[in-house]
N, C-alpha and C positions, 0 to 999 in steps of 0.2 A: 504494500500500500504506500502511495506517495504521501510525503509529509508536506509537499508544496501546497500553499493555499489555493483554493479553487478560483479560477478566473470567473468573471461575471460579464455577461453580454450587456449592451446598453438598455435592454428591456428587463433586467433582473428585478428591479423594484416593482415593475408592473406585474410580473409573474407572482410575486409575493402578495401584492394587492389583490390579485385575482384568485388567490387561494390555492396556487399550484403546489403540488408535492414535488420538491426539488431533489434531484439526485446528481451525483458526480458523473459526468460523461465527457470523455476526451479532454479532461483537465478543467472543465467548466462546471459550474453549478447550474443545472438545466431542469426545466419542468418536464417531468415524466407524464403527469396528468393534472387535470383541473377538477373541481368538484363534480363536473358532468360525468367523469369516469371514462376509461379507455374505450369501452364498447360504444357508448353514445357519441364520443368524440369521433370515432372511426365512421360511424353511420352518418353523422352530421356532415363530415367531409364528402362522403359519397353522394349525399342528397342535396347539400346546399354549398357552403363554403367554410373552410377551416383556415385559420391563420397560425402559422408555425414560425417560431423564432429559430432561424438557422444561422444566426450571427457568429456561431462558433466556427463555421466553415472559413477557409482561408481564401481571401480575394487578392489576386495579384495582377498587376498591369505590366505588360511587355510593350516597349515602344522602340521604334527604329526601323529603318528600311529593310534590315535582315531578320526582323523578329519572326516572321512566319517561317522562313527557310530554316532558321535556327531551331525553333520549336519542333519542326518536323523531324529533326534528327533524334528526338527523344521519344516520339510517339508513333504508333503504326497507323496514323490517321492523315488524311489529306488536309493540311493547313494552308498550303500555298494557294490553293484554289477555293478556299472557304469564302463564300460570298460575303461582302460587307452586309452587316445587319442579320447575320445568321450565327448560330452556335452549333457546336458538334461535341458529341461524347468522345472522350479520348482516354488513353491509359499511358502512364509512364512505365516502360519496361526496363528490366535489368539485362545483364549480359547473357543470361540463360533464357530470356524471354518471359521470366516471371514478372508479376505485376507489382510495381512499387506503390501505385495509387491509381485511382480513376478520377477523372476531372471533367469539367466542362470548359470549352474554349470558344470564345466569341470574337468575331472580327468587327471592331468598331470603325474601321476605315482609317485613313491617314496613318498607316503603319502602326496601328495600335491594336493589341490583343488583350482580352480580359479573361482571366482564368478563375475558376472556383474549384478549390481542392478540398479534400476531407480534413476535418478538424484535427484528428489524431496524427495526420501526416504532414500538416502544413509547414512546420519548421524544417523537416527533412526535405520536403518538396522544394522549398525556397532555396535551401543549401544546394540541392541537386541542380536546380536551374542556374544558380550563380556559378557553380563550379563548371558546369558543362557548356553553358552558352552566355555566361556573363560578359564575355569579351565581344559578343556579337550584337547585343541589344541591351537596352536599359530595363532592369528588372526592379519593379517597385511593389513591395508588399503593402497592402492596404488593410492589414489585420486590425489595427486600432481605429482607423478613421472611418471605416464603413461597416454598417450592419447589413444583415440579409434577412428578408422576410419572405415566406412562401405563402401565397394565397391560393388555395387548392380546392377544386370541386366545381360542379356544374354551374354554380351561381357566381364563380370568381370573376368572370368577364363582365357580368352585369354590374357587380360591385365596383370593380376597378374603372370601368368606363364612366362611372359617375364622376370620378376625379380626373380622368383623361380619356375622352371619347375615342381617341385614335387607337387605343389598345384593342378595341373590338375588331379591328382589321388585321391584327397580327395573327399568324398561324404558328403551329407547333415548331419550336426551335428558332423562331425569329427573335431578334434582340435589338433593342432600340433605346436611345436616350429619350426619357420621358419626364416632363415636369409634373410632380405630384405635390399639391398644396404649396406650389411656388418653389419647390426644391428640386434640383437636378438629380434624377435617379437613372439607373440602368434597369431596364425591365426585359425579361425574357419570358416567352410563353412556353413554359416547361415546368417540370417538377418531378417529384419522387413518390407519387401516390398512384400513378396510373390514370389519374383524372386530368381533365383540362385544368389549366391554372397558370399562375405567374410566379416567377421569383423576382424579387425587387431588391436591388442594391441601393441603399440609401445612406447618406452621411450619418455617422453615429449620433451626432447631436440632434438630428431630426427624426430618429427612429421611433422614439416613444410617441411623438405627436402623430406620426403616420399610423402607427399601430393602433392608437386610441381611435383615430378617425375610421379606420377599417372595422374595428370591433364595434363601433357605434352603429354600423349598418345592420339591419335586422337579420340578414342571411348569415352573418359571420359569427363564429365562435372560436375561442382560443383552443388550440389543440397541442398536446404534448408529445413527447418522444415515444410513448407507448403506442399510440395510434399511428404515429408516423411509421413505426416498425411493422405493424400489422397491415397497413395500407401498402407498403412497398413489397411486403412478402406476397400478398395476394396478386400484386402486379408482376411478380416473378423477377424483381429487381435485386441486384447484388448489393450487399453491404461490405465495404472493404474491411479486411481483417477477419471476416467471417466466411464469406462465400468466395473470396479470392485473396491471394497474398503473394509474397515473393516466390513461393514454391509452385505457383499455379500459372500456367500460360493462358493466354486468351482462348486458345482452342479447348483446353481442358475445362475452362470456365463457361464454355458454350457462348463465347463472345466473338465468334468469327465475323458476325455482322458488323462489329465495331472496327474491323480492320478495313479501311477504305480500299476500294477496288484498285486505284492507282498504286497503292503501296503493297499489294499482294505479289506473290512470286511471279505472276504473269502480267503485272501492271506496268504502267508507263514509268513509274518511279519506284520500282520494286525494292523492298527492303530499305536499308539506310537508317534503321532504328535499332536500338540495342536488342540483341537476342534474335534478330530476324531469321537467321538460319535455323535455329531451333524451332521457332514458331512455324516456319514453312515446312520443316520436317514433320512436325506434329500434324499440320494440315494435310500433307500428302500421304503419310504413312499411317495416320490415325494415332489415337492416344490410348493409354491403358486404362484411364479413368476419365469420367466426365461429370459435370454438374447436371443434375436432372431435377424435375419436380416430383414430389412424393405426396400421395394422398393416403393418410392413415384410414384404415377400413373400420376403425372403432373410434369412440369418442376420446380416447386417450391422447393428449397432446404429446408430440415427440419433439424433444428439445435438441439444441445444438450439442454436438459431442457424442450423441447416442450412436452406438455401433449398429451397422446394418449387416444382416446375415442372409444367406440363402436357405433353401429348405433343409439342407443337410447341417446347417448351423455354422458353416464357414463364414468368416468375416469377409465381406465384399465391398464395404464402404462405410462412410460416416455421414451423419447429418450435420450440415453447416449452418442452417437456420431453421427454426420451427416454432410453431405456436398455434393460436386459434385464429381463424379467419372469420370475423363477424359477418361480412357480406356473403362469403362462401357458406357460412352456417356450419362450419366444422373445422377440425384441425387440418393443418397443411404444413409441408416442410420442403426444404431443398437439401440435396446431399450430393456427395461424390460417390459414384458407383463404378466398379470394374466394368469395362466396356461391354462385356458379354451380357450384362443385366440392364442395359440402358434403353432397350426398346420399350415403346409405350405399352402400358398395361402389364408389364412384367411383375409378377408377385415377388416381393421381398419382405423382410421382417426387421423391425427395429427392436433393440433390447432396451426396455424401459423398466428400471428397478427389477432386473432379473427375469422379466416376462417378455415373451415375443409378441409384438404388436404388428399385425399384418399391414403392409403398405402396397400400393400400386404405383408404378412409375407413371407420371402424368405429364401432359403437355403444360406449358406455361405460356402466357400468364394464367393464373387460376381464375381470375376475374377479368373480363375483357377490358382492355385499356380504352380510354375515351379521349385521347388527345385530339385537339382541334386542328385539322389539316386543311380546312377551307372548302 
């Protein structure tokens, strides 16, 4: 256990005022739930709009004529041809093709890129960027000066359009400079819940005013980390450090879709990122294990770390994320399985407190994603 004092986001006092139950998360004191409770917070986000404080995430600005070219040497993603006003999901890879972190990259135009990285990895990501490409572009951490809010759910667009009508025209993964309550913000139409919604980067000093204005709208409720986790799990989305890590390649993590076509083995700018040879070898020859969706066939929740066995009792994998899906109406999980067991509807078993819980390999997402693509 760390003895370091927990960091606080600019909305910390507001969470306390709203009656949040606070927990340590990635070095921050964060709200896991509010008096509404995780189940109702989850359903509220699916039905209306939820406001999440994700200010613990790391925001980084890259500037300079070579910024896109430089960043492309660290990720298996097309950054050079990323259109202005769009963002893309990316991963930092290491020399063996393992995943150092996953992140979002947006092109602001005028040789400026905007990155959002995971809270637990942000210091090492910043060091990685500075060490690898610090001589090719300007790298500016915005950790202290900007907060990040996520407004998620089917009513998110209605709510945010009351403050800035132009956001209604944005489609999934578009990114824009938007004035909210007179303050310059960065807004992307994206999120981590499988729902339509927006992520809003706002100066730290203005975060509480904006959060209060959004929470004052009748459709909006404050949502904690508990529901954020169940929402992303239903959407089949990875959580870094759980569903992927430095020992996992994008192919093993079932993230081939996130390797841009120009950067693949047969692409116009093939490779050129750390561990490319290993990733391409995995793509061509296949992998020994892969991330899959798992549906428990009983009401017993199956948690991270549970061993997965075959009918004979041989260990064939491990659960990496698991819990209860309120929208699904039952337990759900993701795990890594030996390749021979990854076909849909394959029966396997998780060991929970010494008992075998039957599972079926399932397609993901578990609940249909509802991103707005126009």
